[in-house]
C-alpha positions in Angstrom: 0.0 -0.1 0.5 2.3 2.8 0.3 4.7 1.6 -2.0 2.1 2.1 -4.2 1.5 5.8 -3.4 5.3 6.0 -3.4 5.1 5.0 -7.0 1.7 6.8 -8.2 3.9 10.2 -6.4 6.8 8.8 -9.2 4.3 9.6 -11.7 3.5 12.4 -10.7 6.7 13.5 -10.4 7.7 17.2 -10.9 10.2 18.2 -14.0 12.7 20.7 -14.4 13.3 21.8 -17.0 17.4 23.0 -18.6 17.1 24.7 -20.7 15.0 22.3 -24.2 16.1 19.3 -22.0 13.9 18.3 -18.6 14.1 16.4 -16.0 12.2 13.9 -13.9 12.6 13.5 -10.4 11.2 10.5 -10.2 13.4 8.9 -8.0 12.5 12.1 -4.7 9.2 10.3 -2.9 11.8 6.8 -2.3 14.5 9.6 -1.0 12.0 11.4 0.9 10.2 8.5 3.0 14.0 6.2 2.9 15.1 9.8 4.7 11.5 9.6 7.1 12.6 6.5 8.3 16.1 7.2 9.5 14.9 9.4 11.1 12.0 8.5 13.2 14.8 5.1 13.3 17.4 7.4 15.2 15.0 8.9 17.3 13.7 5.5 18.9 17.3 4.6 19.0 18.9 8.0 20.9 15.2 7.9 22.8 15.9 4.3 24.3 19.8 5.1 25.2 19.1 8.2 26.6 16.9 5.9 29.2 19.1 3.1 29.5 22.0 6.0 30.7 20.0 7.6 32.6 19.0 3.9 34.2 22.5 3.0 34.5 23.7 6.1 36.6 20.9 5.4 38.6 22.2 1.8 40.1 26.0 2.9 39.1 25.2 6.0 42.2 24.0 3.8 44.9 25.6 0.4 44.7 27.9 1.7 47.4 24.9 3.0 49.1 23.6 0.2 49.6 26.2 -2.0 50.7 26.1 0.1 53.3 22.5 -0.8 54.4 23.0 -4.4 53.7 26.4 -4.9 56.2 24.4 -2.3 58.5 21.2 -4.8 58.0 23.2 -8.4 58.1 24.3 -7.1 61.0 28.4 -7.0 59.3 28.5 -3.2 60.4 27.4 -2.1 63.7 25.8 1.5 63.7 25.4 2.0 66.7 29.3 1.1 67.0 30.3 3.1 64.0 28.5 6.5 66.8 29.6 5.4 69.3 33.7 5.7 67.8 33.1 7.9 65.7 32.1 10.2 69.0 35.2 9.3 71.0 36.8 10.7 68.1 34.5 14.0 68.0 36.3 14.5 71.9 39.5 14.1 70.5 38.8 16.7 67.6 36.8 18.7 70.1 40.4 19.0 72.6 43.2 21.9 72.2 45.6 19.9 71.9 46.7 18.9 68.8 48.2 16.2 69.4 44.0 15.3 70.4 43.2 15.8 67.1 45.2 13.6 65.3 44.0 11.0 67.4 40.4 12.1 66.6 42.3 11.9 62.8 43.2 8.5 62.8 40.4 7.6 64.7 38.3 8.9 61.9 39.8 7.1 59.5 39.5 3.5 60.7 35.4 3.8 61.1 35.5 4.5 58.3 37.5 1.5 56.6 35.9 -0.8 59.1 32.6 1.0 57.8 34.1 -0.1 53.8 35.5 -2.4 54.6 32.2 -4.6 56.7 30.8 -3.3 53.1 32.5 -5.5 51.1 34.8 -2.7 49.3 38.1 -4.3 48.4 41.3 -3.3 48.6 44.7 -2.4 51.2 43.6 0.5 52.0 40.9 3.3 52.9 42.5 5.5 49.6 42.0 1.8 47.2 38.8 1.2 48.7 37.2 4.5 48.0 39.4 4.0 44.2 37.6 1.5 43.6 33.3 3.5 44.2 33.5 4.9 41.0 33.3 8.9 40.6 28.8 8.0 39.7 28.9 6.7 43.4 30.0 8.6 46.2 30.7 12.8 46.1 34.3 14.3 47.1 36.3 11.2 45.8 39.2 13.1 45.3 38.8 15.0 48.4 38.4 11.9 50.9 41.8 10.4 48.9 43.2 13.3 49.5 42.5 13.6 53.2 43.4 9.9 53.2 47.3 10.8 52.4 47.5 13.8 55.3 46.2 11.3 57.4 49.2 9.0 56.2 51.6 11.1 56.5 50.2 12.8 60.4 50.6 8.8 61.3 54.1 8.7 59.5 55.8 12.3 59.3 55.9 13.5 62.9 58.1 17.0 61.9 55.7 17.5 59.9 54.1 21.3 60.4 49.9 21.3 60.0 47.7 23.3 62.0 45.3 22.8 63.9 42.9 23.1 61.7 44.0 20.6 58.1 44.1 18.4 61.3 40.2 19.5 61.6 39.3 20.0 57.6 40.9 15.6 57.4 37.8 15.7 60.1 35.6 17.2 58.6 36.0 14.8 54.7 35.9 11.7 56.9 32.6 13.3 58.9 30.1 14.1 55.0 31.7 10.5 53.9 30.3 9.1 57.2 26.3 12.0 57.2 27.3 11.1 52.5 27.2 6.9 52.8 24.0 7.5 56.3 26.1 5.6 58.7 25.8 9.2 61.2 
């Protein structure tokens, strides 16, 4: 039926006169029908692709959160125990002593690392675990890596010149991550 209509349009095709010669554009309905169908097909592919990409990003963004929630629900991770340790770290960070603040950072990193280990994130330390998590899954991933590296420097380089503000910033990054993962 469609092909019949195309043939009728081809027979009644316009004629272009160029001087003494006349050119019949019998092929234009076929080209138009082909292009129209191709654009419809491309639109369908584009919409399906957008839906798939959005679905994938939504799924990726929840895997770490789901892993932490599953660890809490299964009993691998005790939210109460993590919060008690976190309160200990907060008391240390609120101290006036720089050494106490540093110990507070060590405790905070340990709590976060234990939580991620309980959520079955593989890696030998917090940095390796966080780097295995895609950027789309956790906010401020580079800040967390920086905070971990700074914590390691505070531990291994006692002569490191640092101030209380920088130590508190490291603690704040760990705290923000714990809140983002809904552990605090």
